[in-house]
C-alpha positions as CSV (number, residue, x, y, z in Angstrom):
1,M,-9.0,15.3,1.9
2,E,-8.3,15.6,-1.8
3,S,-4.7,16.5,-1.1
4,N,-4.3,13.5,1.2
5,K,-5.8,11.2,-1.5
6,R,-3.3,12.6,-4.1
7,I,-0.4,12.1,-1.7
8,A,-1.5,8.6,-0.8
9,L,-1.7,7.6,-4.5
10,E,1.7,9.2,-5.4
11,F,3.3,7.5,-2.3
12,Y,1.7,4.1,-3.3
13,D,3.0,4.3,-6.8
14,L,6.5,5.3,-5.8
15,A,6.8,2.8,-3.0
16,I,5.0,-0.3,-4.2
17,N,5.2,0.0,-8.0
18,K,8.5,1.7,-8.4
19,K,10.0,0.4,-5.2
20,D,11.8,3.7,-4.7
21,Y,12.3,4.3,-1.0
22,E,14.1,7.6,-1.4
23,A,11.2,9.1,-3.5
24,A,8.4,7.6,-1.4
25,S,10.0,8.5,2.0
26,K,9.3,12.2,1.5
27,Y,5.6,11.4,2.2
28,I,6.3,9.6,5.5
29,G,6.2,11.5,8.8
30,A,9.0,11.3,11.3
31,D,7.0,9.0,13.7
32,Y,5.6,6.6,11.1
33,K,3.7,3.8,12.9
34,Q,3.2,0.4,11.1
35,H,0.4,-2.0,12.0
36,N,1.2,-4.8,9.5
37,P,2.7,-7.4,11.8
38,L,5.1,-8.5,9.0
39,V,6.7,-5.1,8.6
40,G,8.9,-3.3,11.0
41,D,7.9,0.0,12.6
42,G,9.1,3.4,11.5
43,K,10.9,4.6,8.4
44,E,13.6,1.9,8.7
45,G,11.0,-0.9,8.8
46,F,9.4,0.5,5.7
47,R,12.8,0.8,4.0
48,A,13.5,-2.9,4.8
49,F,10.1,-3.9,3.4
50,L,10.7,-2.1,0.1
51,A,14.2,-3.7,-0.1
52,M,12.6,-7.2,0.3
53,L,9.9,-6.3,-2.3
54,K,12.5,-5.2,-4.7
55,K,14.7,-8.3,-4.2
56,D,12.0,-11.0,-3.9
57,F,9.3,-9.5,-6.2
58,P,10.9,-7.2,-8.7
59,E,8.0,-7.4,-11.1
60,A,5.3,-6.8,-8.4
61,H,2.7,-4.3,-9.5
62,S,-0.4,-2.9,-7.9
63,E,-3.4,-1.3,-9.5
64,V,-5.5,1.0,-7.4
65,K,-9.2,0.3,-8.0
66,R,-10.7,2.8,-5.5
67,V,-9.6,5.5,-3.1
68,F,-11.6,6.9,-0.2
69,A,-10.9,9.8,2.2
70,D,-12.5,10.6,5.5
71,G,-10.9,13.4,7.5
72,N,-7.2,12.5,8.1
73,Y,-7.6,8.9,6.7
74,V,-7.2,7.6,3.2
75,I,-8.2,4.1,2.2
76,I,-7.0,2.5,-1.0
77,H,-8.5,-0.7,-2.5
78,V,-5.8,-2.4,-4.6
79,H,-5.3,-5.4,-6.9
80,S,-1.8,-6.5,-6.1
81,I,0.1,-8.9,-8.3
82,R,3.5,-9.9,-6.9
83,I,4.3,-12.5,-9.6
84,P,3.0,-11.9,-13.1
85,G,0.5,-14.4,-14.4
86,T,-1.0,-15.1,-10.9
87,R,-4.4,-14.0,-9.6
88,G,-2.8,-11.8,-7.0
89,R,-4.4,-10.3,-3.9
90,A,-7.0,-7.8,-2.9
91,I,-5.7,-5.3,-0.4
92,F,-7.2,-2.4,1.6
93,D,-4.5,0.0,2.8
94,C,-5.5,2.6,5.3
95,F,-3.2,5.6,5.9
96,R,-3.5,8.3,8.7
97,F,-2.2,11.7,7.8
98,E,-0.8,14.6,9.9
99,G,0.4,17.8,8.3
100,G,0.4,16.3,4.8
101,K,2.5,13.3,5.8
102,I,1.6,9.6,6.3
103,V,2.1,8.8,10.0
104,E,0.3,5.5,10.4
105,H,-0.6,2.5,8.2
106,W,-2.9,-0.5,8.4
107,D,-3.8,-3.1,5.8
108,A,-5.9,-6.1,5.2
109,I,-4.8,-8.6,2.5
110,Q,-6.8,-11.4,0.9
111,E,-5.6,-13.9,-1.7
112,I,-7.8,-14.0,-4.8
113,P,-9.1,-17.6,-4.9
114,E,-9.4,-19.7,-8.0
115,K,-13.2,-20.2,-7.4
116,S,-15.6,-17.9,-5.7
117,A,-18.9,-18.8,-3.9
118,N,-20.4,-15.8,-5.7
119,G,-20.0,-14.1,-9.1
120,N,-19.3,-10.6,-7.7
121,G,-15.6,-10.5,-7.9
122,M,-13.2,-8.8,-5.5
123,F,-13.1,-5.4,-7.2
């Protein structure tokens, strides 16, 4: 599980923060399955997503707040800011691993509101 956590964190930094498909793709399995309905399936879908991120949000940056592992699954809790100076979004990314490679991905994304009904924060 610790190895999968390390791989997930390296992958996330290379893909989302550095927007480097070539470097990140070494962590993706041949039959990568995507569950985000806005991103295409497989490695080519992921490549297209990173190209969009690089073009439309070149300054986007995500800060990992927490990482959890359970068997072949790793969940990362992230503060994502696509445009500097904005509140950003809270994201949970879930990765399934096989043989040290990411083979499946799910996420849940929530905008950080200006006002909250509680004082607990999202992180």
